[in-house]
N, C-alpha and C positions, 0 to 999 in steps of 0.2 A: 103549718107553714112549710113551703117547699125548701129543700136544701139544694143549693146549686153550686157547682164548682166554679171558682173564679181563678184565673191564672195570672201570675205575676211574672213578668219577663223583664230582663235588663236589655236595653237597646244598645246598639253599637256606640252611641254617643254617651253612654253612661246613665241615661235617664231610665225610668221605670214605667211600665205600662201594666194595667190590670184590665182584664176583659173576661167576658163569659163566652163560652163556645156557642156560636150561633146555630150549630148543628144539633144542640141540645134543645129540644122543643118544650122544655119546662116553662120557660118564660115567653110572654108574648111581646117582648121588646128586647133590644140589645142595649148593652151598657158597657162603658169603659172609663178608665181614669188614667191620668198621666202625672208624673212628678219627678223631681230631682232625687227623691229618696223613696223607699218602699212606703213609708208612712204617708208621704205627700200623695203618692199615687192612689193609695187606699182611701185617703180623705177625698180626693177628687172623684173617685169611684162612688163613694157614699153620697157626695153632692149630686152626682149624675142620677143615682138611684132615687133620691128625694125629689129631684126636679122631674124625673120621668113619672113618678107617682102623682105629683101635682098636675102635670099636663094631662095625664089620663083622667084624673078626677075632674078637671075643668071641662074636658071633652065628653064626659059621661061614659068613658070606656072602662072595661074591666081591666083592673091592674092585678097582676099575679104577684102576691107578696112572696119574698124570698129571704132566706138566711144564707149567707155565702160562706163557703168553705174554701179557703185560699190554698193554692198549690204553687210552689215556687219552681222556677226553672233552675237548671244546674248552676248557672252563673249567680243566681240570687242566694244559693245555699252556701256560697263561699264568702259571703259578706255578712255583716251584722244586719239581719233581716227581721229584727224584732218588731212586732206590731204592738202599738201602745194601747189599743182597746179592741174589743170584739166588734165585728162588723155584721150588719144585717139588722133588719127592722121588723 
């Protein structure tokens, strides 16, 4: 399974976003998540991953499986950024 970096950033409005670098050609799709907390953003990211996998399956397209390694931006490291469970399928 491919290991892919996912980045967690805190927005100016205090919400969080998780995304993969689209310049990294490991995946054949883009994915992101948003939330009021780090965990909510990661949960939304996981939902997006599952939905993308389902769409690719329905369309008969090759889906590149991935395990995500999360990297926090500087603002996220100054808050309680614990993740409740590992991410990736």
